[in-house]
C-alpha positions in Angstrom: 22.2 20.5 -34.0 20.9 24.1 -34.7 17.5 22.6 -35.4 17.0 20.8 -32.3 18.3 23.9 -30.6 15.5 26.0 -32.3 12.9 23.3 -32.2 13.4 22.8 -28.4 11.0 25.4 -26.5 8.4 24.3 -29.1 8.9 20.5 -28.9 7.2 20.0 -25.5 3.9 21.6 -26.3 3.7 19.6 -29.4 4.6 16.5 -27.7 1.7 17.0 -25.1 -1.1 17.7 -27.4 -0.4 14.5 -29.3 -0.7 12.6 -26.0 -3.7 14.3 -25.5 -5.1 13.7 -29.0 -3.9 9.8 -28.4 -5.8 9.4 -25.0 -8.7 11.2 -26.5 -8.6 8.7 -29.1 -9.0 5.6 -26.8 -12.9 4.5 -26.6 -13.0 4.4 -22.8 -10.5 5.5 -20.0 -13.0 4.7 -17.0 -11.1 3.3 -14.2 -14.2 1.8 -12.8 -14.3 4.1 -9.7 -17.3 6.2 -10.3 -17.9 9.6 -8.9 -14.0 9.7 -7.8 -13.0 8.9 -11.1 -15.0 11.7 -12.9 -14.0 14.0 -10.6 -10.3 13.0 -10.8 -10.4 13.4 -14.3 -11.9 16.6 -14.1 -9.1 17.7 -11.7 -6.4 15.9 -14.2 -7.7 17.5 -17.5 -7.5 21.0 -16.1 -4.1 20.3 -14.6 -3.2 19.1 -18.2 -4.6 22.1 -19.9 -2.7 24.4 -17.0 0.8 22.5 -18.3 -0.1 23.1 -21.8 -0.5 26.8 -21.4 3.0 26.7 -19.6 4.5 25.0 -22.6 3.3 27.2 -24.7 4.0 30.3 -22.8 7.6 28.8 -22.5 7.6 28.7 -26.6 6.1 31.9 -27.3 8.3 34.1 -25.1 11.1 33.4 -27.5 9.3 35.8 -29.9 7.2 37.9 -27.6 6.7 39.4 -24.2 5.8 37.2 -21.4 2.4 39.0 -20.9 1.4 38.5 -24.7 2.9 34.9 -24.5 0.5 34.1 -22.1 -2.6 35.5 -23.8 -1.3 33.4 -27.1 -0.5 30.5 -25.0 -4.0 30.6 -23.5 -5.8 31.1 -26.8 -4.1 28.1 -28.4 -4.8 25.9 -25.5 -8.5 26.9 -25.4 -8.6 26.2 -29.3 -7.1 22.5 -28.6 -9.5 22.1 -25.8 -12.2 22.6 -28.1 -10.8 20.6 -31.4 -10.1 17.9 -28.5 -13.5 17.7 -27.3 -14.7 17.8 -31.5 -12.4 15.0 -31.8 -13.6 12.8 -29.0 -17.4 13.2 -31.1 -15.7 10.8 -33.6 -14.5 8.1 -31.4 -16.9 5.2 -30.1 -17.8 5.3 -26.3 -16.7 9.2 -26.2 -18.4 12.3 -26.7 -17.7 15.9 -27.0 -18.8 18.1 -24.0 -18.8 21.9 -23.9 -18.6 21.2 -20.0 -15.1 19.6 -21.0 -13.8 22.8 -23.0 -14.9 24.8 -19.5 -12.8 22.7 -17.3 -9.9 22.5 -19.7 -9.9 26.3 -20.4 -10.4 26.9 -16.3 -7.1 25.2 -15.7 -5.5 27.2 -18.5 -7.0 30.3 -17.3 -5.3 30.3 -14.2 -2.1 29.1 -15.4 -2.3 32.0 -18.1 -3.4 34.6 -15.1 -0.4 33.2 -13.0 2.1 33.5 -15.8 1.0 37.2 -16.9 1.3 38.3 -13.2 4.7 36.9 -12.9 6.5 39.5 -15.0 
């Protein structure tokens, strides 16, 4: 039971990263809704990476102060966004785009800034 308690704050960000990886491995997630689908997915990406920052911040603040945890969470998340886009270059029907890293990073930056201001 002690192992589960120790892993508890670390499990959610790792789980979300696994979900992101699995979704990125899908050849096509297009809903067929055109521009609405494109814009909607960009907002979802920003929110998804904002959530990842929050989850990493929650875990990292168990080992450092909240401001450093926010910075660390942001850096981990941006690195993961870049690696996710690189991963997509190997998936048929997908491509890795620097603009998508920027969109993901924007969501991450907003979350990190809000968390850093919180304390």
